[in-house]
C-alpha positions in Angstrom: 0.0 0.1 0.3 1.3 3.6 -0.9 0.5 6.9 0.7 -2.6 7.5 -1.0 -3.4 3.7 -0.1 -3.8 2.9 -3.2 -3.3 -1.8 -3.2 -1.5 -3.6 -5.9 -2.0 -7.3 -5.6 0.3 -9.2 -7.6 -0.1 -13.4 -7.7 2.9 -16.1 -8.6 2.8 -19.6 -9.4 5.7 -22.0 -8.4 5.3 -25.5 -9.8 7.2 -27.1 -8.1 8.7 -31.0 -10.4 9.7 -34.5 -9.0 11.6 -35.3 -11.5 13.7 -38.2 -9.6 12.1 -41.9 -10.5 11.3 -44.0 -8.5 13.3 -46.5 -6.4 12.4 -50.5 -7.2 14.2 -53.5 -5.6 14.4 -56.1 -8.3 15.5 -59.6 -8.3 18.1 -61.5 -9.2 17.1 -64.8 -11.8 14.8 -67.3 -9.8 15.5 -70.6 -11.1 12.8 -73.6 -10.0 13.6 -77.2 -10.1 11.6 -79.3 -10.7 10.5 -83.4 -12.0 11.5 -84.1 -15.1 7.6 -84.7 -15.7 6.4 -81.1 -14.8 5.3 -78.9 -17.8 5.6 -75.7 -15.4 5.7 -74.3 -12.1 3.9 -72.1 -10.0 6.0 -69.0 -9.1 5.6 -66.6 -6.9 7.8 -62.8 -6.4 7.3 -60.0 -5.3 9.0 -56.7 -6.0 8.9 -53.4 -3.9 10.1 -49.6 -4.8 10.4 -46.8 -2.9 9.6 -43.2 -4.1 10.8 -39.6 -2.2 7.5 -37.8 -3.1 5.7 -40.4 -2.4 3.1 -43.5 -3.1 4.7 -46.0 -6.3 2.9 -48.0 -8.6 4.0 -51.3 -10.0 2.5 -52.7 -13.1 3.3 -55.4 -14.6 4.9 -54.5 -18.6 5.5 -57.8 -19.7 5.8 -61.6 -18.6 3.8 -63.4 -16.1 2.8 -62.0 -13.1 3.0 -63.4 -10.0 1.7 -66.8 -8.9 1.0 -67.8 -12.4 2.5 -71.1 -14.0 5.7 -70.3 -15.7 6.8 -73.1 -18.2 9.4 -74.8 -18.7 12.7 -72.8 -20.2 13.5 -69.0 -19.6 10.9 -66.4 -18.5 11.2 -62.9 -18.5 10.1 -60.2 -16.6 9.2 -56.6 -16.9 8.3 -54.7 -14.1 7.6 -50.9 -14.3 7.0 -48.8 -10.7 5.4 -45.4 -12.0 5.3 -42.5 -8.9 2.5 -39.1 -8.5 4.8 -37.0 -10.8 4.9 -39.8 -14.4 8.3 -40.5 -13.0 9.2 -44.0 -13.5 11.5 -47.3 -13.1 11.8 -51.2 -15.1 13.0 -53.9 -13.7 13.6 -56.7 -15.4 15.3 -60.3 -14.1 14.2 -64.0 -15.9 12.4 -67.4 -14.3 15.0 -70.3 -15.0 13.2 -73.3 -15.4 15.1 -76.1 -16.6 
């Protein structure tokens, strides 16, 4: 306010952006050994992800989800962690069923 009582208003917009991607604790290769007459095995796995700015969503990008019957051979699983700002991190691991 000046001496004459005039008032000016100023609006300032501040944008805070998160550019730090989430962190996934990726799994080492999983190897499952079964009998010679087995054609597949149920494999369960759990991944953990954290972020500096809140919740993280883990989603399956390719491969089979945990609890699926994995076939004989090597299967690749790709998971993506996404934070609230849209930053992503990818984790890739294999399930080997010889």
